[in-house]
C-alpha angles and dihedrals in degrees: 000000000000118000092236091057090050091048090053091049089051092049091050087057092049092253114140106224095196108155096333116142121241090258093049092048094050092047090050091052090046091052093047090052090051094248131130112281090227103129112145094007099105091099093158093047094251123126131156094199096096096167096049116135090216098047099112094045090042095061092048093048092046091050091049093048091046090053090053093056 
């Protein structure tokens, strides 16, 4: 999902995106919705949150972060 779309989602939830990264924004939205703040933590490609809006981006971000370590 594009960062601008995520910023607009945040604004619609009264979250000020400011200079937050994509990961920080998504985790903030997850927390506000009462969900796990687990975005980009599925380093081994395993996630039990099948209906998550962020699932596809999450796996890519987790893979990228894992490659950086």
